[in-house]
C-alpha positions as CSV (number, residue, x, y, z in Angstrom):
1,M,-17.7,56.7,-17.5
2,R,-19.7,54.0,-15.9
3,N,-18.9,50.1,-15.6
4,I,-21.7,47.6,-16.1
5,L,-21.2,44.4,-14.1
6,L,-23.6,41.8,-15.6
7,K,-24.6,38.8,-13.4
8,I,-27.6,37.7,-15.3
9,S,-28.2,35.8,-18.5
10,L,-29.6,38.0,-21.2
11,L,-31.3,35.8,-23.7
12,C,-32.3,38.5,-26.3
13,L,-31.1,42.1,-26.6
14,P,-33.1,43.9,-29.5
15,W,-31.0,47.0,-28.7
16,L,-28.8,48.3,-25.9
17,A,-26.2,51.1,-25.5
18,S,-23.6,51.5,-22.9
19,A,-20.5,53.6,-22.2
20,Q,-18.4,50.4,-21.2
21,L,-19.3,46.7,-20.8
22,Y,-17.5,44.5,-18.4
23,N,-18.5,41.0,-18.1
24,D,-17.1,39.4,-15.1
25,G,-17.9,35.7,-15.3
26,S,-21.6,36.1,-16.5
27,I,-23.4,34.9,-19.6
28,I,-24.4,37.4,-22.2
29,A,-26.2,36.5,-25.3
30,V,-27.3,38.5,-28.3
31,S,-29.3,35.7,-29.5
32,D,-31.6,37.5,-32.2
33,S,-30.0,38.1,-35.6
34,N,-31.6,41.6,-35.4
35,G,-30.3,42.3,-31.8
36,Q,-27.7,45.0,-31.3
37,L,-25.4,46.0,-28.5
38,F,-23.5,49.2,-28.8
39,V,-20.5,50.0,-26.4
40,D,-19.1,53.5,-26.7
41,G,-15.9,52.3,-24.9
42,P,-14.2,48.9,-24.5
43,L,-16.0,45.7,-24.2
44,T,-14.2,43.3,-21.8
45,N,-15.2,39.6,-21.5
46,T,-13.2,38.2,-18.5
47,N,-13.1,35.6,-15.6
48,A,-14.6,32.7,-17.6
49,G,-17.4,34.8,-18.9
50,E,-19.4,33.7,-21.8
51,L,-20.5,36.2,-24.5
52,T,-22.5,34.8,-27.5
53,N,-23.1,37.1,-30.3
54,N,-25.7,36.2,-33.0
55,G,-26.6,39.8,-33.7
56,Q,-24.3,42.8,-33.8
57,L,-21.7,44.0,-31.2
58,T,-20.1,47.3,-31.6
59,M,-17.4,48.7,-29.4
60,S,-14.0,50.5,-29.3
61,D,-11.7,47.9,-28.0
62,L,-12.5,44.2,-27.6
63,N,-10.9,42.4,-24.8
64,N,-11.5,38.7,-24.3
65,E,-9.3,37.3,-21.4
66,S,-8.9,35.2,-18.4
67,D,-10.6,31.8,-19.7
68,A,-13.5,33.7,-21.1
69,T,-15.3,32.6,-24.3
70,L,-16.4,34.7,-27.2
71,Q,-18.6,33.0,-29.8
72,G,-21.6,33.1,-32.2
73,N,-22.1,33.8,-35.8
74,G,-22.8,37.7,-35.6
75,L,-21.2,40.9,-36.6
76,Y,-18.4,42.5,-34.5
77,V,-17.7,46.1,-35.3
78,V,-14.5,47.1,-33.7
79,N,-13.4,50.7,-33.6
80,G,-10.2,50.1,-31.7
81,N,-8.1,47.0,-31.0
82,W,-9.0,43.3,-31.1
83,N,-7.3,41.7,-28.0
84,N,-8.2,38.0,-27.7
85,A,-6.1,36.2,-25.0
86,A,-8.8,33.6,-24.1
87,Q,-11.1,31.5,-26.5
88,Y,-12.8,32.9,-29.6
89,L,-15.0,30.7,-31.6
90,A,-15.5,32.3,-34.8
91,G,-18.4,30.3,-36.3
92,T,-19.5,32.0,-39.3
93,S,-19.1,35.4,-37.7
94,T,-17.7,38.7,-39.4
95,V,-15.3,41.0,-37.7
96,S,-15.2,44.5,-39.0
97,L,-12.2,46.6,-38.3
98,S,-13.5,50.1,-38.6
99,G,-11.5,52.5,-36.3
100,T,-9.1,55.3,-37.1
101,G,-5.5,55.2,-36.5
102,T,-3.6,51.9,-36.0
103,T,-5.6,48.8,-35.2
104,E,-3.8,46.1,-33.4
105,V,-4.9,42.5,-33.6
106,A,-4.0,39.7,-31.0
107,T,-5.6,36.3,-31.8
108,H,-4.2,34.0,-29.1
109,G,-4.1,31.5,-32.0
110,N,-7.8,31.5,-32.6
111,G,-8.9,32.0,-36.2
112,F,-11.4,34.3,-38.0
113,Y,-14.0,33.3,-40.5
114,R,-14.4,36.6,-42.2
115,V,-12.7,39.8,-41.7
116,E,-13.6,43.2,-43.3
117,I,-11.3,46.3,-43.2
118,S,-13.4,49.6,-43.4
119,K,-11.0,52.0,-41.8
120,P,-10.9,55.7,-43.0
121,D,-7.1,55.8,-42.0
122,G,-4.4,54.0,-40.3
123,N,-3.0,50.4,-40.6
124,V,-3.9,47.0,-39.1
125,K,-1.0,45.7,-37.2
126,L,-0.7,41.9,-36.2
127,L,0.5,41.0,-32.7
128,S,0.2,37.4,-33.4
129,N,-0.4,35.0,-36.2
130,F,-3.6,35.5,-38.0
131,V,-5.8,32.5,-39.3
132,L,-8.6,32.9,-41.8
133,S,-10.9,30.3,-43.1
134,S,-13.3,32.3,-45.5
135,V,-12.6,35.9,-46.6
136,L,-10.3,39.0,-45.8
137,A,-12.1,41.9,-47.6
138,N,-10.6,45.3,-47.9
139,F,-12.9,48.3,-48.3
140,S,-10.4,51.0,-47.3
141,S,-8.6,53.3,-49.7
142,N,-5.3,53.6,-47.9
143,T,-4.9,50.9,-45.2
144,K,-2.3,48.3,-45.1
145,I,-1.8,45.2,-43.1
146,D,1.5,45.0,-41.3
147,L,2.3,41.5,-40.5
148,N,4.9,42.6,-38.0
149,G,6.9,39.3,-38.2
150,H,3.8,37.1,-38.1
151,T,2.0,34.7,-40.5
152,L,-1.3,35.3,-42.2
153,Q,-2.5,31.8,-42.9
154,M,-5.5,31.1,-45.2
155,F,-7.3,27.8,-44.9
156,N,-10.0,26.1,-47.0
157,V,-9.2,28.2,-50.1
158,A,-9.8,31.4,-48.1
159,M,-9.8,34.7,-50.2
160,L,-8.3,38.0,-50.2
161,L,-10.4,40.6,-51.7
162,G,-10.2,44.3,-52.6
163,F,-6.5,45.0,-52.0
164,H,-4.7,47.4,-54.3
165,E,-1.6,49.5,-54.6
166,N,-2.5,51.7,-51.7
167,S,-3.9,49.0,-49.5
168,Y,-2.0,45.8,-49.3
169,I,-0.1,43.4,-46.9
170,M,3.4,44.4,-45.8
171,T,5.7,41.3,-45.0
172,G,8.6,43.3,-43.6
173,D,11.6,41.2,-42.7
174,N,9.9,38.2,-41.2
175,G,6.3,38.2,-42.2
176,W,4.6,35.6,-44.5
177,I,1.3,34.8,-46.1
178,G,0.3,31.2,-46.3
179,A,-2.4,29.8,-48.4
180,Q,-3.7,26.4,-49.8
181,L,-3.7,26.6,-53.6
182,E,-6.5,25.3,-55.7
183,A,-5.3,23.3,-58.7
184,N,-5.7,25.3,-62.0
185,T,-6.7,28.5,-60.2
186,T,-4.7,31.7,-60.0
187,T,-4.1,33.0,-56.6
188,L,-3.0,36.7,-56.0
189,F,-0.9,37.7,-53.1
190,P,-1.3,41.5,-52.7
191,V,2.0,41.8,-50.9
192,G,4.8,44.5,-50.5
193,Y,7.9,44.8,-48.3
194,D,6.9,48.1,-46.6
195,E,4.8,51.3,-46.9
196,T,6.7,52.2,-50.1
197,S,6.7,49.0,-52.1
198,Y,3.7,47.2,-53.7
199,N,5.0,44.1,-55.4
200,P,2.1,41.5,-55.8
201,I,2.7,38.0,-57.1
202,E,0.2,35.7,-58.8
203,V,0.6,32.0,-58.4
204,S,-1.0,29.0,-60.1
205,T,-0.3,25.2,-60.3
206,N,-1.6,22.2,-61.8
207,D,-0.8,20.2,-58.7
208,T,-3.3,19.5,-56.0
209,G,-2.8,19.8,-52.2
210,V,-0.2,22.6,-52.6
211,E,0.4,24.8,-49.6
212,L,2.4,27.9,-50.4
213,G,4.0,30.7,-48.2
214,V,5.0,34.0,-49.8
215,H,7.4,36.6,-48.3
216,C,8.6,39.9,-50.0
217,L,12.3,40.9,-49.7
218,K,13.2,44.6,-49.7
219,H,15.7,44.2,-52.6
220,L,17.1,41.8,-55.1
221,Y,20.2,40.6,-53.6
222,D,23.3,39.0,-55.3
223,G,23.3,36.3,-52.7
224,G,19.6,35.3,-52.8
225,D,18.3,36.5,-49.5
226,N,21.5,38.3,-48.4
227,G,24.6,40.1,-50.0
228,A,24.6,43.3,-51.9
229,P,21.5,44.6,-53.6
230,F,21.8,44.7,-57.5
231,S,22.0,48.4,-58.6
232,T,21.4,48.0,-62.3
233,D,19.4,45.9,-64.7
234,A,17.1,44.8,-61.9
235,V,13.6,45.2,-60.3
236,D,14.4,46.4,-56.7
237,A,12.4,43.6,-55.0
238,A,12.3,39.8,-54.7
239,W,9.9,37.2,-53.6
240,Q,10.6,34.2,-51.4
241,L,8.5,31.1,-51.8
242,D,8.0,28.1,-49.5
243,C,5.9,25.4,-50.8
244,T,5.0,21.8,-50.8
245,D,7.9,19.6,-51.9
246,G,7.9,18.8,-55.7
247,A,5.3,21.3,-56.6
248,I,5.7,23.4,-59.8
249,L,4.4,26.9,-60.1
250,D,3.5,29.4,-62.7
251,V,4.2,32.9,-61.4
252,K,3.6,36.5,-62.4
253,T,5.4,39.2,-60.7
254,F,4.5,42.8,-60.5
255,W,6.4,46.1,-59.9
256,S,6.1,49.8,-60.4
257,A,8.4,52.1,-62.5
258,A,9.8,53.2,-59.3
259,D,11.3,49.8,-58.6
260,E,13.2,49.7,-61.8
261,L,17.0,50.1,-61.6
262,S,18.5,51.0,-64.9
263,F,16.0,48.6,-66.2
264,D,15.3,47.5,-69.8
265,R,11.5,46.8,-69.6
266,N,11.5,45.4,-73.2
267,D,14.1,42.6,-72.4
268,C,13.6,41.1,-68.9
269,A,13.0,37.8,-67.2
270,I,12.2,36.1,-63.9
271,G,15.1,34.2,-62.4
272,N,15.3,31.9,-59.4
273,W,17.9,31.4,-56.8
274,E,19.0,27.9,-56.5
275,G,22.3,26.1,-55.6
276,G,24.0,29.2,-54.7
277,T,23.4,31.1,-58.1
278,W,20.8,32.9,-60.0
279,H,19.1,31.0,-62.8
280,F,17.2,32.5,-65.6
281,D,15.0,30.9,-68.1
282,G,17.3,31.6,-70.9
283,S,15.4,34.3,-72.8
284,G,14.2,37.7,-72.0
285,G,11.0,39.2,-73.1
286,P,9.1,42.5,-72.8
287,A,7.2,43.2,-69.6
288,A,3.4,43.7,-69.8
289,A,1.6,46.8,-68.5
290,D,-1.0,46.1,-65.8
291,G,-2.7,49.4,-64.9
292,N,0.0,51.3,-62.9
293,L,2.3,48.4,-62.7
294,F,4.4,46.1,-64.9
295,S,4.6,42.4,-64.9
296,Q,6.6,39.5,-66.1
297,T,5.6,35.7,-66.2
298,R,7.4,32.5,-65.9
299,S,6.3,28.9,-65.9
300,G,7.7,25.8,-64.3
301,V,9.3,27.5,-61.3
302,S,10.5,25.3,-58.4
303,A,8.1,26.0,-55.5
304,T,10.7,26.8,-52.8
305,G,13.2,29.6,-53.2
306,I,13.7,33.2,-54.1
307,I,12.7,34.7,-57.4
308,G,13.4,38.1,-59.0
309,V,13.4,40.1,-62.2
310,R,16.5,41.3,-64.1
311,S,16.9,42.7,-67.6
312,G,19.4,43.3,-70.4
313,S,21.8,41.2,-72.3
314,G,22.9,39.6,-69.0
315,V,19.8,37.7,-68.7
316,T,20.3,35.8,-72.2
317,A,24.1,35.6,-72.1
318,A,24.5,34.5,-68.5
319,G,25.1,30.9,-69.5
320,E,27.7,32.1,-71.9
321,Q,29.7,34.0,-69.3
322,F,30.0,31.3,-66.7
323,S,27.9,28.5,-65.1
324,D,30.1,27.3,-62.3
325,A,33.4,27.8,-60.4
326,S,35.4,25.5,-62.7
327,Q,35.1,28.1,-65.6
328,L,36.7,30.9,-63.4
329,S,40.4,30.8,-63.8
330,V,43.0,32.7,-61.7
331,Y,46.7,32.8,-61.9
332,P,49.3,32.7,-60.6
333,T,48.5,30.9,-57.4
334,P,49.7,31.7,-54.9
335,A,50.0,35.4,-56.1
336,M,52.1,38.3,-54.8
337,D,51.2,41.6,-56.1
338,K,49.1,40.9,-59.2
339,L,46.3,38.3,-59.8
340,T,44.9,37.6,-63.3
341,V,41.4,36.4,-63.7
342,S,39.9,35.0,-66.9
343,N,36.5,33.9,-67.9
344,A,34.9,36.5,-65.8
345,F,32.4,39.2,-66.6
346,G,30.6,41.7,-64.4
347,E,31.8,42.4,-60.9
348,L,34.7,40.9,-59.1
349,R,34.9,40.8,-55.3
350,L,37.7,39.6,-53.0
351,F,36.7,38.5,-49.5
352,D,39.0,37.9,-46.4
353,L,38.3,35.0,-44.2
354,S,36.0,37.3,-41.9
355,G,33.7,37.8,-44.9
356,R,34.8,41.4,-45.5
357,V,35.1,42.7,-48.9
358,V,38.8,44.0,-49.3
359,L,38.7,44.5,-53.0
360,L,36.0,45.5,-55.6
361,Q,36.5,45.8,-59.3
362,A,34.4,45.6,-62.6
363,A,35.7,43.1,-65.2
364,S,35.0,44.9,-68.4
365,G,36.4,42.1,-70.5
366,P,37.2,38.3,-70.5
367,T,40.5,39.1,-68.5
368,A,41.0,41.2,-65.5
369,E,44.0,42.1,-63.3
370,L,43.7,42.6,-59.7
371,D,46.2,44.6,-57.6
372,L,46.9,42.7,-54.5
373,Q,49.5,45.2,-53.1
374,G,48.8,46.2,-49.5
375,L,46.8,43.1,-48.7
376,P,48.1,40.9,-45.8
377,T,49.3,37.3,-46.8
378,G,46.8,34.6,-46.4
379,A,43.7,33.1,-48.1
380,Y,41.0,34.9,-49.7
381,L,37.8,34.1,-51.6
382,L,37.3,35.7,-55.1
383,Q,33.8,36.0,-56.2
384,A,32.6,37.0,-59.7
385,I,29.1,38.1,-60.5
386,S,27.6,38.2,-64.0
387,A,25.2,40.7,-65.3
388,N,22.2,38.7,-64.3
389,G,23.4,37.6,-60.9
390,Q,25.1,34.3,-61.6
391,M,28.1,33.8,-59.5
392,A,31.4,31.8,-59.6
393,S,34.1,31.7,-57.0
394,S,37.7,30.6,-56.5
395,K,40.0,30.4,-53.5
396,V,43.1,32.7,-53.7
397,F,46.4,32.7,-51.7
398,K,48.4,35.9,-51.3
399,V,52.2,35.6,-50.4
400,D,55.0,38.0,-50.0
């Protein structure tokens, strides 16, 4: 392999091939829109070097570092990693991520105009936040974007195109997609939690100036974003929304048959977690079939919080079971060996003061009896969870 050290200004390159390209503080310009520069290995722009691309640059890895500047309105074909640690001025350029295996993208906070994914295999892994002002287009059949704890932020009504059930954006535990919503226009967020879960969500609003963040949760939890995952009458996924204060959204959630946990597709509804409990819209309905996925819709959703899908009679009867802690009755208090609980359906959990579950029991009727024998004296928290995830709680004291 040979290194090329450029110390001159190249005003026009109709065509040039190189094994490697190392620009150490010089000025390189592919100034003609038909100009092409092919580098079989890495292209490194360093030491305050200036590289302007208005044609096409093709390389394995792109390294822009040490106060260098990369700019222009051309095409960058990257068959390896994109490592920007200096200044990248996107203009109206296109970056095509085309290599095999995992492609890592580090941006140094500099945004992209248009990005195309044309990989035959492997994922795209973000090493920093990713900002987009025009289009992120996917042309791959099986490539996913791993946010890796970072944010993909779309500005100026940027678009995501070409994503599907085998090629989507994985949020993982801490990744987010942010977008500016256009009033009366539906925006699709092609998201999933990991490699095995594709759970996109469509969002629309009548409001203007709405900025929305979307994140996928691995499960639908009884405590919103924590607690125990629901094991029945649930879609095993949830969506977290973070939006402009006061905005009201219409949402459409998607899932596959593999996500359904003892789920009644003909009687399901979207609920939202608010004020420490799950709230459903009061009526279940059939899910719609959307290709290989199923979907449910809901209007008038508060723009910040967690939403999920549950099914069965619990969706419509939740309000009849209990709506707040005042309806959960326990006696005697304090209790010795037995505790009677009334107005509780679903599952009963007794927590000690460290947050550990010390007793778990199903409540099959309006009254349940808990056996407290063997438990130490002291204070406990009793939590009752209805079939659709609504919760009520009461403090309990155990004495000898």
